C-alpha positions in Angstrom: 2.6 -17.9 4.6 4.6 -17.8 1.3 2.2 -20.3 -0.2 -0.7 -17.8 0.1 -1.2 -14.5 -1.5 -0.2 -11.8 0.9 0.6 -9.4 2.5 2.5 -8.4 5.7 4.6 -11.4 4.8 7.9 -12.0 6.7 6.4 -10.4 9.7 6.9 -13.5 11.8 10.5 -14.2 10.7 11.5 -10.7 11.5 9.6 -10.3 14.8 12.5 -11.5 17.0 15.0 -9.3 15.1 12.5 -6.4 15.5 12.4 -6.8 19.3 16.2 -6.9 19.5 16.6 -3.8 17.4 13.9 -1.5 18.7 16.1 0.0 21.4 18.6 1.0 18.8 16.3 2.5 16.2 17.0 6.1 15.4 14.2 8.7 15.4 13.8 11.5 13.0 12.5 15.0 13.0 11.2 17.3 10.4 9.5 20.6 10.0 9.6 23.6 12.3 10.3 23.3 16.0 8.4 26.5 16.7 5.2 26.4 18.7 2.6 24.8 16.4 -0.5 26.6 15.2 -2.1 23.3 14.2 -3.1 20.0 15.9 -2.9 16.4 14.6 -5.2 13.4 14.9 -3.6 10.2 13.8 -6.1 7.5 13.1 -4.9 3.9 13.0 -7.3 1.2 11.8 -5.4 -1.8 13.0 -6.8 -5.2 12.0 -4.7 -7.8 13.8 -7.5 -10.3 14.2 -5.6 -12.8 12.1 -2.0 -14.2 11.9 -0.7 -10.7 12.4 -2.0 -10.4 16.0 1.4 -10.3 17.7 2.6 -7.6 15.3 -0.5 -5.5 16.0 0.1 -5.7 19.7 3.8 -4.8 19.3 3.0 -1.8 17.0 0.3 -0.6 19.5 2.9 -0.8 22.3 5.2 1.5 20.1 2.3 4.0 19.7 1.8 4.1 23.5 5.5 4.6 24.1 5.9 7.6 21.8 6.8 11.0 23.2 3.8 13.0 24.4 2.6 16.3 22.8 -0.5 18.3 23.6 -0.8 18.8 19.9 -0.8 15.2 18.8 -3.4 12.5 19.6 -3.6 9.0 18.3 -6.9 7.2 18.0 -6.7 3.4 17.4 -9.3 0.9 16.5 -7.6 -2.4 17.4 -8.6 -6.0 16.9 -6.3 -8.9 17.8 -6.9 -12.6 17.5 -9.5 -14.0 19.9 -10.1 -10.5 21.5 -12.9 -8.0 21.1 -12.4 -4.9 19.0 -11.6 -1.8 21.0 -11.0 1.9 20.6 -8.2 3.7 22.3 -7.1 7.3 22.7 -3.3 7.9 23.2 -2.8 11.5 24.2 -0.4 13.5 26.4 1.4 10.3 27.4 -1.8 8.6 28.6 -3.7 5.7 27.0 -7.4 5.3 27.7 -9.9 2.7 26.3 -12.8 4.6 24.8 -15.0 1.7 23.8 -15.3 -2.1 23.6 -17.2 -2.9 20.4 -17.4 -6.6 20.9 -16.6 -9.0 18.0 -16.9 -7.0 14.8 -15.7 -7.7 11.3 -12.8 -5.4 10.7 -12.8 -6.4 7.0 -16.3 -5.0 6.4 -16.8 -1.6 4.7 -19.4 -0.5 7.3 -16.8 -1.1 10.1 -14.3 1.2 8.3 -16.9 3.9 7.7 -18.2 3.7 11.2 -14.8 4.2 12.7 -14.0 7.2 10.5 -17.4 8.8 10.9 -17.1 8.6 14.7 -13.5 9.8 14.8 -14.3 12.7 12.5 -16.8 14.1 14.9 -15.1 13.1 18.1 -11.6 14.1 17.3 -11.4 16.9 14.7 -8.0 18.4 14.0 -6.2 20.8 11.7 -4.4 17.8 10.2 -5.7 14.2 10.0 -3.8 11.1 9.2 -5.3 7.7 8.5 -3.1 4.6 8.6 -4.6 1.3 7.4 -2.8 -1.6 9.2 -3.2 -5.2 8.1 -2.3 -7.6 5.3 -1.9 -5.9 1.9 -2.2 -7.4 -1.6 -1.5 -4.5 -3.9 -3.3 -4.5 -7.2 -6.6 -5.8 -5.9 -7.0 -9.2 -7.3 -10.7 -9.7 -6.6 -12.6 -12.2 -8.8 -16.1 -11.3 -7.7 -16.5 -7.7 -8.8 -19.3 -6.1 -6.9 -21.2 -9.3 -6.3 -22.7 -9.2 -2.8 -22.8 -13.0 -2.5 -19.3 -14.5 -2.7 -19.1 -18.1 -3.7 -17.5 -20.4 -1.2 -15.0 -21.5 -3.8 -14.0 -18.0 -4.7 -10.3 -17.2 -4.5 -9.7 -15.4 -1.2 -7.3 -12.8 -2.2 -7.8 -9.2 -1.2 -6.4 -5.7 -1.4 -6.3 -5.2 2.3 -7.9 -6.7 5.4 -8.6 -10.3 6.3 -10.8 -11.5 9.2 -11.4 -15.0 10.3 -14.9 -16.2 9.6 -15.6 -13.0 7.7 -18.2 -12.8 4.9 -16.0 -10.2 3.3 -12.9 -12.2 2.5 -12.4 -10.0 -0.5 -12.3 -6.3 0.1 -11.0 -4.7 -3.1 -9.4 -1.3 -3.3 -12.4 0.4 -4.8 -14.6 -0.8 -1.9 -12.0 0.4 0.7 -12.0 3.7 -1.1 -15.8 3.9 -1.0 -15.8 3.0 2.7 -13.4 5.9 3.5 -15.3 8.4 1.2 -18.6 7.5 2.8 -17.4 8.8 6.1 -17.0 12.3 4.7 -13.7 12.7 6.5 -11.0 15.1 5.2 -7.6 13.4 5.3 -4.2 15.1 4.8 -2.3 11.8 4.8 -3.4 8.2 3.9 -0.8 5.6 4.8 -0.8 1.8 4.2 1.0 -0.4 6.7 0.5 -3.4 4.6 2.4 -5.1 1.8 2.6 -4.1 -1.9 0.2 -1.1 -1.6 2.5 1.2 -3.6 1.6 -0.3 -6.8 0.1 2.2 -9.3 -3.1 0.3 -9.4 -3.7 1.0 -5.7 -2.2 4.5 -5.5 -4.4 5.7 -8.4 -7.5 4.3 -6.7 -6.9 6.3 -3.5 -5.6 9.5 -5.0 -8.6 11.6 -4.2 -8.7 10.8 -0.5 -5.6 12.6 0.7 -2.9 14.9 -0.5 -0.1 12.6 0.7 -0.1 8.8 0.2 2.5 6.6 2.0 3.0 3.0 0.9 5.5 0.2 0.2 6.2 -1.4 -3.1 7.5 -4.4 -1.2 6.5 -6.6 1.6 6.3 -5.1 5.1 7.7 -7.2 8.0 6.0 -7.9 11.3 7.8 -4.8 12.7 5.6 -2.6 10.5 6.2 1.2 10.5 8.4 2.6 13.2 5.6 4.2 15.2 7.5 5.2 18.3 10.1 7.1 16.3 7.6 8.5 13.8 5.2 9.8 16.5 8.0 11.1 18.7 9.3 13.0 15.7 5.9 14.5 15.1 5.6 15.4 18.8 8.9 17.2 18.7 7.8 19.3 15.7 4.0 19.3 15.5 4.1 22.4 13.2 5.3 20.3 10.3 3.2 20.0 7.1 1.6 16.9 5.8 4.4 16.5 3.3 7.0 16.8 6.1 5.1 14.1 8.0 5.4 11.9 4.9 9.1 12.6 4.7 9.5 11.7 8.4 7.6 8.4 7.9 10.1 7.4 5.2 13.1 8.6 7.2 12.2 6.7 10.4 11.4 3.6 8.3 14.8 3.9 6.6 16.6 4.3 9.9 15.1 1.1 11.2 15.2 -1.2 8.2 18.8 -0.3 7.2 19.8 -2.0 10.4 18.8 -5.3 9.0 21.5 -7.7 7.6 22.4 -6.8 4.0 20.7 -9.7 2.3 17.4 -8.8 3.9 17.4 -5.1 2.9 14.5 -5.3 0.5 12.3 -2.9 2.4 10.8 0.0 0.6 8.6 3.0 1.5 7.5 6.1 -0.5 5.6 9.2 0.4 3.9 10.6 -2.7 1.9 13.7 -3.7 -1.4 12.4 -5.0 -1.8 15.5 -7.1 1.2 14.2 -9.3 -0.3 10.8 -10.0 -2.5 11.8 -12.9 0.5 13.0 -14.9 2.4 9.8 -14.0 -0.5 7.6 -15.1 -1.1 9.6 -18.3 2.5 9.1 -19.4 2.4 5.4 -18.6 -0.7 5.1 -20.7 1.0 7.0 -23.6 3.8 4.5 -23.5 1.3 1.6 -23.4 -0.4 3.1 -26.5 2.8 3.4 -28.4 3.7 -0.3 -27.7 0.1 -1.4 -28.6 0.4 0.4 -32.0 3.7 -1.4 -32.7 2.2 -4.7 -31.7 -0.7 -4.2 -34.0 1.7 -3.5 -37.0 3.0 -6.7 -38.6 6.1 -4.9 -39.6 7.1 -4.0 -36.0 5.3 -6.8 -34.0 8.2 -9.2 -33.7 10.7 -6.5 -32.7 8.3 -5.1 -30.2 7.6 -8.5 -28.6 11.4 -8.9 -28.2 11.7 -5.4 -26.7 9.0 -5.9 -24.1 10.2 -9.4 -23.2 13.8 -8.1 -22.6 12.6 -5.1 -20.6 10.4 -7.3 -18.4 13.3 -9.8 -17.8 15.7 -7.0 -16.8 13.4 -4.7 -14.8 13.6 -4.6 -11.0 11.5 -7.4 -9.6 9.2 -6.6 -6.6 8.1 -9.2 -4.1 9.4 -12.4 -5.4 8.5 -14.0 -2.1 4.7 -14.2 -2.0 3.7 -12.7 -5.4 6.6 -13.8 -7.6 6.2 -13.1 -11.4 3.6 -10.3 -10.7 5.3 -7.0 -9.9 8.1 -4.9 -11.3 9.2 -1.3 -10.5 7.2 0.9 -12.9 9.8 3.5 -13.7 12.6 1.0 -14.2 10.4 -1.0 -16.6 9.3 2.0 -18.7 12.9 3.3 -19.0 14.0 -0.1 -20.3 11.6 0.1 -23.2 14.0 2.6 -24.6 11.3 5.0 -25.7 11.5 8.8 -25.2 9.5 9.4 -22.0 9.0 12.2 -19.4 8.1 9.6 -16.7 11.3 10.1 -14.7 10.7 13.8 -14.2 7.0 13.3 -13.6 7.5 10.6 -10.9 10.2 12.7 -9.3 7.8 15.6 -9.1 5.2 13.3 -7.4 7.7 12.0 -4.9 8.1 13.6 -1.5 10.5 10.9 -0.2 11.5 7.4 -1.2 13.5 4.6 0.4 14.6 1.3 -1.0 17.0 -1.1 0.6 20.2 -2.2 -1.0 18.5 -5.5 -2.2 16.2 -3.4 -4.4 18.6 -1.1 -6.1 16.4 -0.2 -9.1 13.2 0.5 -7.1 11.8 4.0 -7.3 8.7 4.0 -5.2 5.9 2.8 -7.5 5.4 -0.7 -8.8 3.1 -2.0 -11.6 1.6 -5.4 -12.5 3.3 -7.3 -15.3 2.7 -11.0 -15.0 5.8 -12.9 -16.2 4.4 -15.6 -18.3 4.5 -18.6 -18.5 6.0 -18.7 -14.9 3.1 -16.7 -13.5 0.7 -19.4 -14.8 2.9 -22.3 -13.6 3.0 -20.8 -10.0 -0.7 -19.9 -10.0 -0.2 -16.1 -9.6 -1.5 -15.1 -13.0 -5.0 -13.6 -12.9 -6.9 -13.0 -16.2 -9.1 -10.6 -14.3 -6.5 -7.9 -14.7 -8.8 -6.4 -17.3 -11.8 -4.0 -17.5 -14.7 -5.0 -15.3 -17.7 -6.5 -17.0 -20.9 -6.1 -14.9 -22.7 -8.8 -17.0 -20.2 -11.6 -16.2 -18.9 -10.1 -12.9 -15.4 -10.6 -14.3 -12.5 -8.2 -14.5 -11.5 -5.6 -12.0 -13.2 -2.4 -10.8 -10.0 -0.5 -10.3 -9.9 3.0 -11.9 -6.4 2.5 -13.4 -7.3 -0.8 -15.1 -10.6 0.5 -16.4 -9.5 4.0 -17.5 -6.1 3.2 -19.1 -4.4 0.8 -21.5 -1.9 -1.0 -19.4 -4.1 -4.1 -19.2 -4.7 -4.0 -22.9 -0.9 -3.8 -23.4 -0.3 -6.9 -21.3 -2.9 -9.0 -23.0 -1.8 -7.7 -26.4 1.8 -8.6 -25.7 0.9 -12.1 -24.4 -1.2 -12.8 -27.5 1.5 -11.6 -29.9 4.2 -13.6 -28.0 2.1 -16.7 -28.0 2.1 -16.8 -24.2 -1.7 -17.2 -23.8 
């Protein structure tokens, strides 16, 4: 799988270790233990109709094994390889199959919208969580823009979701966002059980959908989130807030992945306040503008190229396994520019909880794209479509972060000034 662009990579290598460690994983609590005044619906959109089928089945088993609570119900739409897509309700310790949808394309926008529209009406709650489970590919590397017809030769990378035989091999972040918004569902928490989805390009795209976003900078193994511990913790304290749920998700994740052997402790997970992302992005854009101005000035260009080059070389690398030469930790990079910045405080204010294993010591919860050239070109992970979308040529990217801010301009300006392109 390393040869492809993706996603819940290292799931298969860690599956055996996962099964061995499950019995020893610690749970976590949070919030008040008083009788709750609110109820929870946890929606899990689980697309395992691909090479993650075994992981999907294992995670569904964890969901079913979680402690029961009259105040927590889990609604799952599950597809596994070679099977039909089914809907399940897990409630009060019981699992019931609600529907067999036949063979449906879980990577299609209408399937996502249909699930959420149905669940919104059938299972309303005081607090609603949506977890998107599948491959993840972070910054949304689509080459086709909004083109309805996708050429057979198109590069089949995606933001999330892959489905064998699907006509939607590319499902960019902005189209996933549109699919969720079209359902008109109010979410308190939006979580991504897929690799690389805590990049600022993805987080900013989904910021308006939920108050709390939960995602990983790094790859996520076949073990996925620790659903049994997470849901059992919620059952024990269903009066917790959405932010406390986010903190619990990170805590239970940490409790599990810190049991891995030290060299493999590259797991990350962060729970973030979406309300804080605008300030984080604005400050990142201000830094990009300063560097662009210095690159434009012949008197400061050479020194600025050297500064950026050194910062990129020293910043915390994210995901060298499947997307090497693409991601770095955003805060670590910006701080290495040596410019006065308020980003550390702004990101801290946006962070509810954050975990990084010992193999990622300088990770802080949010990554950003910075292709490391020329290696990114040599290893075929550089994508020139990391730039504003052009509807005339159907090139570029529809992402709000890329189109609204200057990070892409900074990258291309730096590459040009350094003679890398």
